[in-house]
N, C-alpha and C positions, 0 to 999 in steps of 0.2 A: 272573204279569205282568198288569198292568192292561190291559184291552181297551178302547181308546178309542172304537171304533166298533161294539161288539157289537150285533147286531140291526139294523144299518143296511144300506141298499142303496145301492151306489155305482156310478155309471157312470164309467169312465175311458176317454177317447178316445185313440187312438194308443197303445194299451196293449200292443202285441205285442212291442215292443223298447225298449231304452234306458230313459229316465226313466219313460215310461208303464208299462212292465213292472214296474219297481220299485214304482211307486205301487200297482198292482193287487195285487202280492204282499204288500206291507205292509198294505194295507187288509184283505186276507184274514187275515193274522196277527192283526190287531186286531179280528176278529170280523165284518167286513162281508161281505155277499154282493156279488159283483162282476159287472158287465157289462163284458166285455173287448171294447171296440170297436177295430177296426183294418181298414183296407182291405188292408193288407199290400203297399203299393206301395214303390217305390224312394224314395231321398231326395228326388228331384225330383217325386215324386207319380205317376210313371208305373207302369203295371202294377197287379197286385193278386193277393193270395194270402192266404187266411184261415188257412193252416196255422200261422204263428207265433202268431196269436191263440189258436188251438186249443191249442197247446202251453202257453201261459200258463194257460189254463183248466184244463188237465190238472194243471199244477203246483199250482194252488190246490186242486183236488179231492184230490190226493195228500196234501196237508197237512191234509185234513179239512174244507176249506171248500167253498163253493158258488160256481159261476161259470158264466156263459153267454157265448157269443160273438155279437157283432154286427158285420156287415161294411158298414154303411151309410156313405155319404159325409157327413161332419159338416157340410159346406158346402151340402148339398142340403136345402132347407127341409123337404120331405116326408120325406127320409131321416132327418133329425134327429128329427122327430116319431115316426117308426117306432121309433127307438132308445129314446126315452123311453117310448113305449107298451110296448115289449117288456119293459123293466125292470119297469114297473108290473104288466103282465099276468102275468109269470112269477113275480115275487117278492112282488107285492101292494102295493108301495109304491116310492117313490124318495125318498131322503134327501140324497144327495151327488152332485154333478156336477163332475168334474174335466175341464176342457177343455185337453187336452194335445197333440192331433194337430197335426202340422206338417210342412211341406216346405221345401225351399230351391231357389231359382232365382237365385243370386247373379249380378250383372252390374253393371258401372259404368253409371250413369244414361244416359250418351250412347249406350250400346249396348243398353240393355234393350228387349225387345220388349213389345208389349201383352200377349201371351199369358203371358210370364213375370211381368208385373205382376199380371194377373188371377188366375193360378193360385195365387199366394202369398196374395193378399188373400182369395180364395175359401176356402182351407183354414184360414188362421189367423183372420182377422177375422170372416168370415161363419160359419166353423166354430166360433166362440165364441158369436156371436149366436144362431144357429139352435137349438142344443141348450138354451141358457140360456132363450131365449124360451119354448120348449115346457115346460121344467121349471118355469119361473116360472108359467105358466098353470095347470099341475097344482097347484102349491102354493097359488096364489090360490084355486082352486076348493075345495081341502081346507080352507083357512082360513075360507072362507065357509060351507062345510058344517058345520064344527065351531064356528063363531063364536068362533074363538080363533087365536092365532098358531100356526104349524106349526114343525117342525124342518126347516130347509133350509140346505144349504151349497153354494156354488159356489166353486171354486178355478180361476182362469184361469191361463194361462201367458204371461207377457210375456217380455222379454229385455233384456239390457244393450244390445243393438243398438237396441231401441226407446226405452229410457229415457235412454240416454247417447249413442247414435249410433255407427254403424260404417260405414266406407267400403265401397262395393260392395253395400250391402244397403238401398237406398231402399225397395224393395218389402217386404222382411221387417221392416225397422225401422219403417216406417209402420204396418204391421199390428200390430206388437207395441206401439207407442206408442198406437195406437187401442185395443188391449186394455186397457192401463193406464187410459185414460180411461173406457172402457166399464165397467171394474170399479168405479171411483169412483161413476159415475152409477147403475149398477145397484144398488150397495149402498144408496144413498139411496132409490131407488124401492122396493126389496124389503124394507127393514128392518121396515116395519110388519107384514109377513107373518110375521116371525120368521126370515127368510132372511138369512144373511150372504154377502157376496161379496168375496173377496180374490183377489190374484194373486201368483204367485211369478215371480221372475226367476232361472231356474236356471243354475248354472255346472257343467257336467258334460262328461265325455269320452264322446261317443256317435258314431255313424256320421255325424251331422250336423255334428260339429265336427272329425272326424278329419282332414279335408283342410286345416284352417287352418294347421297347423304341426306340427313334430315334437314329441312329448311324451315326457318321461322316464317310467320306470316309477313313480317316486314321484309324479309329476304325474298319471298315469293313476289311481293309487290314490286320491289326494286328490280327484280329480274324478270318482270313480265315481258313477254315477247314484243309487246307493242313499243317498248323503248328502243328496240333495234331498228324498226322500220323507217323512222324519219331520216336516218342516215342514208338508207337505200334509196328512198324516194328523192332526196336531194341529189344524190349522185346520178340519178337517172334524168335529171332536169337539164334545161338549157343553161342554168346558172353554173353547172359543174363542168362545163365544156373544157376547161383548162386543167382539170384534175384527172389524171390517168396513171395507171401502174401502181396504185397505192393499196395497201392493206390497212383497213381502219377497224379498230376494236369498237364495239358499240354494245351498250347494255350494262346492267349492274351499276347504274348510277353515273356512267361516264361515257365519253367518246374520246378515243385517242388514236392518233396516227402512229402506226408501228414503223419502226426503223428496221431496214433489212440488214443482211450480212455486210460487214465492212472488213477490209483487210487491216489487220492490226500490226503489231511489232514484227520486224523482219530482220534477217541476217543474210549475208552472202551465202550462196550454195556451197556445200562442202562434199567432197568425194568420200570422206571417212565418216561412217555412221557413228563411230565411237566418239569422235570430236563433235559431231553434229548434235547428238542426243542432249548433252547439257545445255546447249544453246536453245533447243526447242523447249526444254523444261523452264529455262529462264524466261523465254518469251511468254509461255503459258501463265507465268506468275505476274506478268506485267499487264496483260490484256484483261478486258472485262470478262467476268465469268458468264456462263450461259444464264438465261433468265429462268425463273421458276414459272409456274402456271399463272402467277399474278403479273407477269411481265417485267418484274424487277430482278436485278442480279441476285443469284443465290448466295447465301452467306457462306 
């Protein structure tokens, strides 16, 4: 088997369960040394227990790989730096960062509390920024030291809720939409260093989606988290060096490259809002409608 990440060091956040666990295991199978980060909290982020992360590390070691556990809060700026430093100090380098950690605090907007908003933004959006910022600083320093581009890979985790929109998830969707934009901008900023930045929008059956509806056995198999990880591991490889700033849907029987916002129909600017209004209405009728959660135009 071709090892796509042999000799690389990867951090996977939220790696104790679900999608993150599958990422960590597949990275190890492809030759990477893995930092298994996870607080071990509940779906809503409460509590903490590093035992599940230790179990993933033991699985990796049992297959002949190398792994260490990190229990830092990814949304804590200093904690994220400690996680990056731990990878470098223990393994001697950092090559890959997968920002996967997440929680849910779903609520309709009119009932959402400030704490529910802040908690989700903290883990998802700041929890993507903070580790990436510290990893990027490391790669920039290495690039200056070597006077050459480095090998660096960042794979973030967006969501269909963020790129298409889902009722009851203004906090989660806003964070995930922010991650998609963060990915595009970070890719432009870090490209000169040799670092690619991409995002996935996973479709998988996990404890975070279990409550949404009843799933058949076939659907559970089709949405197994393991179907998401091959895309992540490939994006982290040497082979994907020319792919950056992309959001890729993976899971539920498919892999698809998502298309971002595009400017549609336009008219000349008008000073009179009364005259402008009908023109805007006409343009709205000409352009494509927003997508539903399946990624296709709403009827």
